[in-house]
Each structure stands twice: as C-alpha cells, then as structure tokens.
Backbone as numpy.savetxt, mean C-alpha at the origin, in Angstrom:
# Nx Ny Nz CAx CAy CAz Cx Cy Cz
15.48 29.82 8.99 14.50 28.85 8.55 15.04 27.46 8.88
14.23 26.66 9.57 14.65 25.32 10.00 14.12 24.21 9.13
13.65 24.51 7.93 13.13 23.49 7.03 14.27 22.85 6.25
14.15 21.55 5.92 15.18 20.93 5.08 15.20 21.61 3.71
16.35 21.66 3.11 16.49 22.32 1.83 16.81 21.34 0.73
16.46 21.71 -0.51 16.85 20.93 -1.68 18.36 21.02 -1.83
18.93 20.22 -2.73 20.38 20.23 -2.95 20.90 21.60 -3.34
20.07 22.40 -4.01 20.54 23.73 -4.41 20.41 24.74 -3.27
19.90 24.31 -2.12 19.78 25.11 -0.89 18.92 26.35 -1.07
18.04 26.38 -2.07 17.25 27.56 -2.31 15.79 27.45 -1.88
15.28 26.25 -1.75 13.88 26.11 -1.40 13.69 24.90 -0.49
12.63 24.92 0.32 12.39 23.80 1.24 11.99 22.54 0.48
12.34 21.38 1.05 11.92 20.09 0.49 10.49 19.85 0.96
9.60 19.60 0.02 8.22 19.32 0.36 8.04 17.81 0.48
7.33 17.38 1.51 7.13 15.96 1.78 5.75 15.52 1.33
5.73 14.51 0.45 4.44 14.03 -0.06 3.63 13.44 1.07
2.33 13.68 0.99 1.43 13.19 2.02 1.36 14.08 3.24
2.33 15.00 3.38 2.37 15.89 4.54 2.24 17.35 4.10
3.13 17.78 3.19 3.10 19.15 2.70 2.18 19.30 1.48
1.89 18.20 0.84 0.93 18.16 -0.26 0.35 16.75 -0.31
-0.78 16.60 -1.00 -1.44 15.29 -1.07 -0.53 14.31 -1.81
-0.30 13.16 -1.20 0.52 12.13 -1.82 -0.35 11.09 -2.53
0.25 10.37 -3.46 -0.43 9.26 -4.13 0.30 7.99 -3.74
-0.43 7.08 -3.11 0.13 5.79 -2.73 -0.73 4.69 -3.33
-0.12 3.80 -4.07 -0.87 2.76 -4.78 -0.76 1.44 -4.02
-1.86 0.66 -4.01 -1.88 -0.58 -3.26 -2.23 -1.79 -4.12
-1.77 -2.96 -3.67 -2.01 -4.23 -4.37 -2.81 -5.16 -3.47
-4.02 -5.48 -3.90 -4.79 -6.53 -3.26 -4.42 -7.79 -4.03
-3.46 -8.53 -3.48 -2.90 -9.70 -4.17 -3.68 -10.94 -3.75
-4.23 -11.65 -4.74 -5.05 -12.84 -4.50 -4.29 -14.06 -5.01
-4.27 -15.15 -4.19 -3.63 -16.38 -4.65 -4.67 -17.32 -5.26
-4.21 -18.49 -5.70 -5.10 -19.44 -6.39 -6.19 -20.00 -5.47
-6.03 -19.85 -4.15 -7.03 -20.32 -3.20 -7.95 -19.20 -2.72
-7.79 -18.02 -3.30 -8.63 -16.89 -2.91 -8.15 -16.14 -1.69
-6.98 -16.52 -1.17 -6.43 -15.82 0.00 -5.81 -14.49 -0.43
-5.73 -13.56 0.51 -5.20 -12.23 0.26 -3.88 -12.04 1.00
-2.93 -11.41 0.32 -1.60 -11.16 0.89 -1.63 -9.86 1.67
-1.17 -9.92 2.91 -1.07 -8.73 3.76 0.34 -8.61 4.31
0.71 -7.37 4.58 1.97 -7.10 5.27 1.68 -6.22 6.48
2.46 -6.41 7.53 2.30 -5.59 8.73 3.35 -4.49 8.72
2.90 -3.27 8.84 3.79 -2.11 8.73 4.81 -2.09 9.87
6.07 -1.84 9.50 7.17 -1.86 10.46 7.41 -0.52 11.14
8.50 -0.48 11.92 8.80 0.69 12.75 9.19 1.92 11.93
9.63 1.74 10.70 10.01 2.89 9.86 9.01 3.16 8.75
7.82 2.60 8.86 6.76 2.91 7.89 6.37 4.38 8.04
5.87 4.98 6.96 5.53 6.41 6.96 4.36 6.74 7.88
3.50 5.76 8.13 2.32 5.99 8.97 1.72 4.64 9.35
0.73 4.68 10.22 -0.02 3.49 10.64 0.87 2.29 10.99
1.96 2.57 11.70 2.91 1.52 12.09 2.22 0.41 12.90
2.62 -0.83 12.62 2.08 -1.97 13.35 0.78 -2.52 12.81
0.16 -1.84 11.84 -1.11 -2.31 11.29 -0.88 -3.13 10.03
-1.84 -3.98 9.71 -1.79 -4.82 8.51 -2.36 -4.05 7.33
-1.78 -4.31 6.14 -2.23 -3.59 4.94 -2.10 -4.45 3.69
-2.84 -4.02 2.65 -2.55 -4.48 1.31 -1.32 -3.68 0.91
-0.20 -4.33 0.56 1.05 -3.59 0.36 1.04 -2.71 -0.89
1.98 -1.82 -0.93 2.12 -0.90 -2.06 3.17 0.13 -1.72
2.96 1.34 -2.23 3.92 2.39 -1.94 3.62 3.66 -2.70
4.52 4.59 -2.59 4.36 5.90 -3.21 4.62 5.87 -4.70
3.87 6.69 -5.41 4.06 6.85 -6.84 5.02 8.02 -7.05
6.07 7.77 -7.83 7.06 8.81 -8.13 6.57 9.70 -9.27
7.07 10.91 -9.33 6.70 11.83 -10.39 7.01 11.20 -11.75
6.05 11.23 -12.66 6.24 10.69 -14.00 6.05 9.19 -14.12
5.72 8.51 -13.01 5.57 7.06 -12.99 4.09 6.69 -13.10
3.77 5.72 -13.94 2.40 5.23 -14.04 2.07 4.41 -12.80
0.79 4.40 -12.43 0.35 3.69 -11.22 0.77 2.23 -11.22
0.50 1.52 -12.32 0.83 0.09 -12.39 2.33 -0.14 -12.31
3.11 0.74 -12.92 4.57 0.61 -12.86 5.07 0.82 -11.43
4.51 1.80 -10.75 4.88 2.06 -9.35 4.56 0.86 -8.48
3.40 0.27 -8.72 2.98 -0.88 -7.92 3.89 -2.08 -8.15
4.20 -2.36 -9.41 5.12 -3.48 -9.70 6.49 -3.23 -9.07
6.99 -2.00 -9.17 8.30 -1.66 -8.59 8.29 -1.85 -7.08
7.30 -1.29 -6.42 7.25 -1.36 -4.96 7.14 -2.81 -4.45
6.29 -3.61 -5.08 6.11 -4.99 -4.63 7.39 -5.80 -4.86
8.07 -5.56 -5.98 9.33 -6.25 -6.25 10.41 -5.84 -5.25
10.52 -4.52 -4.99 11.54 -4.02 -4.05 11.32 -4.54 -2.63
10.06 -4.58 -2.21 9.77 -4.90 -0.82 9.56 -6.39 -0.54
9.11 -7.15 -1.58 8.77 -8.57 -1.34 9.41 -9.54 -2.32
10.15 -9.04 -3.32 10.89 -9.90 -4.23 10.04 -10.72 -5.19
8.83 -10.26 -5.48 7.96 -10.98 -6.41 7.54 -10.06 -7.56
7.23 -10.70 -8.69 6.66 -9.99 -9.83 5.16 -10.17 -9.76
4.42 -9.10 -10.05 2.97 -9.19 -10.02 2.37 -8.77 -11.36
1.18 -9.29 -11.60 0.36 -8.80 -12.70 -0.65 -7.85 -12.08
-0.68 -6.62 -12.57 -1.61 -5.63 -12.06 -2.89 -5.73 -12.87
-3.98 -6.04 -12.18 -5.26 -6.22 -12.85 -6.15 -5.00 -12.72
-7.40 -5.27 -12.53 -8.44 -4.24 -12.50 -8.33 -3.33 -11.27
-8.66 -2.06 -11.46 -8.74 -1.11 -10.35 -9.91 -1.49 -9.47
-9.66 -1.73 -8.18 -10.72 -2.06 -7.23 -11.41 -0.80 -6.73
-10.62 0.16 -6.27 -11.19 1.39 -5.72 -10.11 2.47 -5.58
-10.55 3.65 -5.21 -9.65 4.75 -4.86 -10.14 5.28 -3.53
-9.24 5.30 -2.54 -9.61 5.67 -1.18 -8.95 6.99 -0.79
-9.75 7.85 -0.12 -9.20 9.05 0.50 -8.56 8.61 1.81
-7.25 8.61 1.85 -6.49 8.12 3.00 -6.03 9.33 3.81
-6.92 9.78 4.68 -6.66 10.99 5.47 -6.42 10.56 6.92
-5.26 10.95 7.45 -4.84 10.56 8.80 -4.62 11.83 9.63
-5.68 12.41 10.19 -5.54 13.67 10.93 -4.54 13.59 12.08
-4.53 12.46 12.81 -3.63 12.33 13.96 -2.16 12.29 13.55
-1.89 11.89 12.30 -0.52 11.82 11.80 -0.20 12.98 10.85
-1.19 13.85 10.62 -0.99 15.01 9.75 -0.68 14.62 8.32
-1.36 13.56 7.82 -1.08 13.08 6.47 -2.36 12.96 5.65
-2.20 13.15 4.34 -3.31 13.03 3.39 -2.78 12.39 2.12
-3.33 11.24 1.79 -2.95 10.47 0.60 -4.20 10.13 -0.20
-4.04 9.91 -1.47 -5.07 9.33 -2.33 -4.51 7.97 -2.74
-5.31 6.92 -2.51 -4.78 5.57 -2.66 -5.63 4.68 -3.56
-5.25 4.54 -4.84 -5.90 3.55 -5.69 -5.37 2.15 -5.34
-6.28 1.17 -5.31 -5.90 -0.22 -5.05 -6.32 -1.08 -6.24
-5.39 -1.91 -6.70 -5.62 -2.78 -7.84 -5.66 -4.24 -7.39
-6.47 -5.05 -8.04 -6.49 -6.49 -7.80 -5.34 -7.10 -8.60
-4.48 -7.86 -7.92 -3.24 -8.36 -8.52 -3.04 -9.84 -8.24
-2.14 -10.44 -9.00 -1.69 -11.82 -8.75 -0.17 -11.86 -8.87
0.44 -12.79 -8.17 1.89 -12.99 -8.28 2.16 -13.84 -9.51
3.07 -13.39 -10.36 3.41 -14.14 -11.57 4.72 -14.89 -11.42
5.61 -14.44 -10.54 6.84 -15.19 -10.27 7.43 -14.79 -8.94
8.04 -15.78 -8.29 8.69 -15.57 -7.01 7.80 -15.96 -5.85
8.42 -16.01 -4.67 7.70 -16.27 -3.43 7.96 -15.09 -2.50
6.88 -14.51 -1.99 6.99 -13.29 -1.19 7.85 -13.51 0.05
8.75 -12.56 0.28 9.58 -12.53 1.48 9.82 -11.07 1.84
10.18 -10.80 3.06 10.40 -9.44 3.52 11.81 -9.01 3.14
11.92 -7.97 2.31 13.22 -7.45 1.89 13.57 -6.13 2.58
12.58 -5.48 3.18 12.81 -4.22 3.90 12.21 -4.36 5.30
12.93 -5.02 6.23 12.37 -5.35 7.54 12.01 -4.14 8.42
12.61 -2.99 8.18 12.21 -1.80 8.95 10.85 -1.28 8.52
10.50 -1.50 7.25 9.21 -1.04 6.73 8.12 -2.09 6.89
8.51 -3.37 6.97 7.55 -4.47 7.04 7.98 -5.44 8.14
7.09 -5.66 9.12 7.42 -6.53 10.25 6.99 -7.98 10.04
6.01 -8.20 9.17 5.44 -9.55 9.03 4.62 -9.60 7.75
4.50 -10.80 7.16 3.64 -10.99 6.00 2.82 -12.25 6.19
1.72 -12.35 5.45 0.90 -13.55 5.53 -0.21 -13.56 4.51
-0.81 -14.74 4.34 -1.94 -14.94 3.45 -3.17 -15.21 4.31
-4.29 -14.55 3.99 -5.49 -14.64 4.81 -6.73 -14.78 3.94
-7.67 -15.61 4.39 -8.97 -15.69 3.71 -9.68 -14.36 3.92
-10.45 -13.90 2.93 -11.13 -12.60 3.05 -12.02 -12.48 4.29
-12.52 -13.60 4.80 -13.37 -13.55 5.99 -12.61 -13.91 7.28
-11.28 -14.01 7.19 -10.47 -14.33 8.37 -9.24 -13.42 8.44
-9.48 -12.14 8.33 -8.39 -11.16 8.34 -7.93 -10.90 9.77
-6.66 -10.52 9.95 -6.16 -10.22 11.29 -6.76 -8.91 11.82
-6.65 -8.73 13.12 -7.07 -7.46 13.73 -6.07 -6.38 13.36
-6.50 -5.13 13.37 -5.60 -4.01 13.16 -5.25 -3.79 11.71
-6.23 -3.41 10.90 -6.00 -3.10 9.49 -5.88 -1.59 9.30
-5.09 -1.18 8.32 -4.97 0.24 8.00 -6.30 0.77 7.46
-6.43 2.08 7.44 -7.64 2.73 6.94 -7.97 2.26 5.53
-7.01 2.35 4.62 -7.30 1.98 3.22 -7.59 0.49 3.08
-6.91 -0.33 3.85 -7.14 -1.77 3.76 -8.54 -2.13 4.23
-9.01 -1.52 5.31 -10.38 -1.79 5.78 -11.39 -1.45 4.70
-11.23 -0.29 4.08 -12.19 0.16 3.06 -12.10 -0.72 1.82
-10.89 -0.96 1.34 -10.72 -1.79 0.13 -11.19 -3.22 0.36
-10.96 -3.76 1.56 -11.41 -5.10 1.87 -12.94 -5.19 1.79
-13.62 -4.19 2.31 -15.08 -4.18 2.23 -15.54 -4.14 0.78
-14.90 -3.32 -0.04 -15.24 -3.26 -1.46 -14.98 -4.62 -2.13
-13.89 -5.26 -1.79 -13.55 -6.56 -2.38 -14.56 -7.63 -1.94
-14.91 -7.64 -0.66 -15.88 -8.63 -0.16 -17.21 -8.49 -0.89
-17.65 -7.26 -1.11 -18.90 -7.03 -1.83 -18.80 -7.53 -3.27
-17.62 -7.40 -3.84 -17.40 -7.82 -5.22 -17.48 -9.34 -5.36
-16.89 -10.07 -4.38 -16.89 -11.53 -4.49 -18.17 -12.17 -3.94
-18.88 -11.45 -3.08 -20.16 -11.93 -2.54 -21.16 -10.78 -2.60
-21.68 -10.50 -3.79 -22.61 -9.36 -3.92 -23.83 -9.52 -3.00
-24.27 -8.36 -2.48 -25.47 -8.37 -1.63 -26.67 -8.67 -2.52
-27.64 -9.39 -1.96 -28.84 -9.75 -2.74 -30.03 -8.99 -2.28
C-alpha cells in the first residue's frame, strides 16, 4: 500500500477536501471606506493557485468556525479581526483538482494590526479593492460570495 500512514502506521492519512469533504472558512474583510481585502493564492496553496480570494483557511476538528477564521487570519496576515454576520455558504467543488469543500464566509473587520503577508508560499500578494473594482482571476468561492455581498449592499429594485 502506497498511501501515507498515521503515526501508528495502522491506517491511511485522510486528506480533507480530497478524501472527504473539507470545511474552509472565509473572511470578507471590509475597511472603513468599504473596500474589501483580498489575497492572491501562492505556489503552495492547496488549490486555485494564483487566483485572488477572500482569505481564510481550514477548520480543525473541534474548532468553531469563528475561532478558525480568527486563527487563520492572524497566522497568515498578522491582524486581529472581528467576525460578524454569516454572508453565505458556498459549495466549493473543484473537479479539475479533485477537491470538495464547504465554505462559509463571514463579513469581518480588522480590529488591530495592519495586514502583511506572513506565509509567502501560501500568499503571493494582498490588496484592498472597491467591490466594483475587483482584480481579474477570483476563486470560485470569492466570485460567488462577492456577488452575494454586492446584492446585499446594493439590493436589486
């Protein structure tokens, strides 16, 4: 058997998002000017490398969604966030990459610190963008969540 094994060498290691559905939580971070924080996925990102996203990460077993989101944003960008209202939950299915995730996205604000890249292999670039001036090349979940957010701030009449 050529599968990786757990430390006890008795069973294969299962990979979230690949061997079973993973949960990845995202932060749609809004600043005082209404701009949205995006990060561009780096060369060692789990999927959708090179695309822009609302940042976040995987939820660990036993971890609450908001706690996972605060942890991931602090680890990757060095800022503390306030996790607000749930914006949406997206089926993040990537057939070409053989991955399946469920991704809740929360509307957030930075409460302390200034965002910087702390994991350059996972994140190639960061920036603030107006909701109607987003860069090209957004991840699947970011495209969907952005549309939901735009409808929320400018409801259709």
